[in-house]
N, C-alpha and C positions, 0 to 999 in steps of 0.2 A: 520331184520329177526325175525321170531318166533322161539325161541330156547328152546329146552328141555335140562336141565342140570341135570343129575343123580348125586346124592351125593352132591347136592348143599349146604347141611348143614355142610359139613366137613371143614377141615382146609383150603384146597385149594379152595373148592367149594364156600365158602362164598366170597372169593375174586373174583372168576370168575363171580358169579351172580351179584355182585356189579358192576364190570367193564363193563360187557355186558349191564346191565341196564343203566349205565351212558352213554354208547355209543349210546343209543336210541333203543336198541333191546327189544323185548317183551320176557321175560324169565320166564319159569316155572320150579321150583325145584321139581324133583322127587326123593324122599328119604324115608327111613323108620323112620327117626328121624327129629325133628325140631318143632318149635312152630307153632301152627295152624295159618295160614294166607292165604290170597288170592294167594300168590306166591308159596304155597307148596301143592303138592298132595302126599299122602302117597302111595307108590308103593313098592311091593316086586319084585325086579328085577329078582329073581329066578323063578318067575311065568310068563311064556311067554304070557299067555292070558292077564294078567294085563298090561304088557309092550306094547303089540300090541294095546290093547284097548285105552290106554292113548295117544299113538302116533297118533291114527286115529282121536281122538276127545274126548271131555269131555263136558257134558251138561253145558251150561251157561258159559263155560270157553274158549274153543278154538275149532277149526275145523281141526287142523293139524299143523305140524311144517315144517319149512324150513331146520332146522339143529338140530343135536343132539351133545351135549358135554357129554361124558360118563366118569364120575369120581367115580361113586359109586362102592366100593369094600372094602374088608378087606384090610387095607392100608399098611400092613407090615407083614413079617414072624414072627411067634412066638406068635401071638395074640390068634389064635385058633389052634387046631390040624391040621397037614398038610392036611389031607384028607378033613377037613371042609373048609380050605382056598381054596383048589383046586376046590371043588364042588361049593362053593359060587361064586368065581371070574370067573371061566371058564363058568359056566352056565349063570351068569348074563351078561357077555360080549356077549356070543352067542345070548342070547335073545335080547339084545339091537341092535346088528348088524343086526340080521335077521328081527326083527320087523321094523327097519328103512327101510330095503329093501322092505318089504311087503307094507309099508306105502308110498313108493315112495319118501322117503327122500334121497337125493343124497349127502349130506354133513355131515360127521361124524368126530368129533375130540375126541380123548380119551386119557386117562392117561396110557401110557406104563411106563417104569421105567428104571432108571439108573442101576438097578440090573442086567439087561440082559448083561451088559458090562463085568461082571465077578466079581462083588462085592461078598465078601469083599476083593478080590485080594490076597487071600492066595497063589494063583498062580499068578505070575507076569503078568501084562497086556502086550500085544505084543509090545506096544510102548506108549509113552507119548508125547502130550496129546492123550487120547483115543478119538475115533470118531465112526461114524456109518459104517465104511468100513469093519470091520472084523466081522466074524460070531458071533452070540450070544453065550454067555457062562453062562447060568443060573446055579447057585450054590445052589438054594433052591427051595422048591415047589412053593413059591410065585413067584420067578423069572421064573421058568419053565412055569407057567401060562402066565406071561407077554410075554414070547417068543412064546408060542402057540397062543396067541391072535394076535400077529403080523403075524404069518403064516396064521391064519384064514383070516385076513384082506387082505392078498395077494391074496388068492383064491377067496374071495367074490368080490373083485374089478376086478378080471379076468372074473368072471361070468357076471359082470355088468360094462362094460367099462365107463359108465357115473358116477359111484359111486366114490366119493372121501373119503378116510379114512386116517386121519393123526394121527399117534401115537407119542405122546410127551413123551420122556423118561425123566421124571422129576427127578431132583436131590432132595435131602432132603429138604422138604418145611419148611420154617422158617417165623415166624412173628417177628415184631420188638422187642417184649418183650423177644424173645429167644436170642437176641444178647448179653445180659448181660453176658452170659456164654462163649462167644467166646474167650475172652482174656485168659481164663484158658487152652485153647487147646495148647497154645504155649509151655507149659512146657514139652510136650511129643508128638513128631511127630507121634507116633503110635496111639494116641487117635482117630484121624480122618483119618487115612490112608485108612480105609475100603472103602471110596468113593473118594479117591484122594483129600480129603479136600474140597469137593464141597458142594454147597447149592443152593437153589433157593428161593428168597424172594417171598412170596405168591402173592404180587402185580405184580411182573414180571412174575410169572407163569400165572396169569390172562392175562397179555399182550400177552404171547405166544399163549394162546387159541384164543384170538381175532385175532391175525395175521394169525393163521392157518385157522380160519373160513374165513378170507378175501382172503387169498392167496393160500390155498390148492387146488391142481389140481386133476383131475380124476386119479384114481389109488391109490396105497398105498405108503406113505413115512413115515419114522421114523426120528425123530429129537431129539438130546440131548438138554435138556433145563436146563441150569444152569446159575448162576450169572457169571459175567465176572471176578470175583476175587475168592479167596479161603477164607476159614474161619480163615486163619492164618495171623499173622503179619510177619512171617518169609518169605524170598523170595522163590518163587516157584521152581526155579532151584536148590536151596540148599536142599529143601525138597525131590525133586525127586532123587537127587544124594545120599542123606543119606539113604532113605528108599528103593529105587529101583535101586541100583547101577548097576545092570546088564541089565536094560531096556534102550533102545535107546530113547533119547529125540529128536524128529524129527523137532523141531523148537526152535528158541531162545525164551525163556519165559520172558515176562515182569515181573516186580518185584513180583506182586501178581496174575499173570494171572492164570485163571482156567486151570486145567488139564483135564477137561471134555469139549472137544472142542464144541463150539457153532457156529463154522464157517458156517456150513451148514444151521442152522436156521437163521443166519444173512443173508446169501446169498439168500435163497429161500423163507423165510417167512417175512423177514424184521424185525426180532426180535432183539431188542437191550435192554439189562437190564438197568433200570433207578435207581435202588436202590442198596445200599451196606450197610453191617453192620457197615462199618467204619464211616458212617454219620447218619444212621438211629437210632443208639443208642441215639443220641442227638435230633433227630427230628422224632419221631416214627409215627406221624400221617399224615405226608405228603404223598399224593398219587403219 
């Protein structure tokens, strides 16, 4: 496929561009940052005209895309004032979704967020492991935008029954060099309670994007994307009992099993994490 990746210069985006290219797809990175190269076009996603123009074609580069992967955004709360985060992320996503529709692109995969699940869980989650079945609980402006993006995707796919939009609710993206800090989390269960001790290796995040492009169906679906284990050496069941004593644990948890359920992504997308911090600390370059 010919695939546009917005935000391809970012932490997750670099993994996505690399994986899609390795799989034989033709990939163009659309970003405001990055080294000048044949694989990068500098685009302001807040400018609808620029987004539509590059989706329709670019002199000497391409004549259109088969799919869009939208990762470009302010990546977390607290980086910019709330109003700036809302304006940048909401407008950028609308422009990408709408321009894709106008350009006749029927396959869109984009970065939603684990934050819609209720992070930082100052209010207890309804049950553990959390999944996609309960209503969104945004607790920040950043998370509110992610929720509104999902609602927008629902309506746009209703308008166009052939359009497929997959929202990947990524957990905290990690690179192998980040794993050196993980053993320090064991001293205090509260340090990573805010996202139920979850993470996603950037390489597995890229795998999830690939699977969504391959297996996404018309309509909108959201999927939690996390690694199969937690950031902790301590057993998952013990962590849940200590930090969330009043929350029902709805399944028997394996020793280090994630509490961000990836069952739906496994079932419908064929997603299966291949990397874990427990081995990547000693073999950081293996894909």
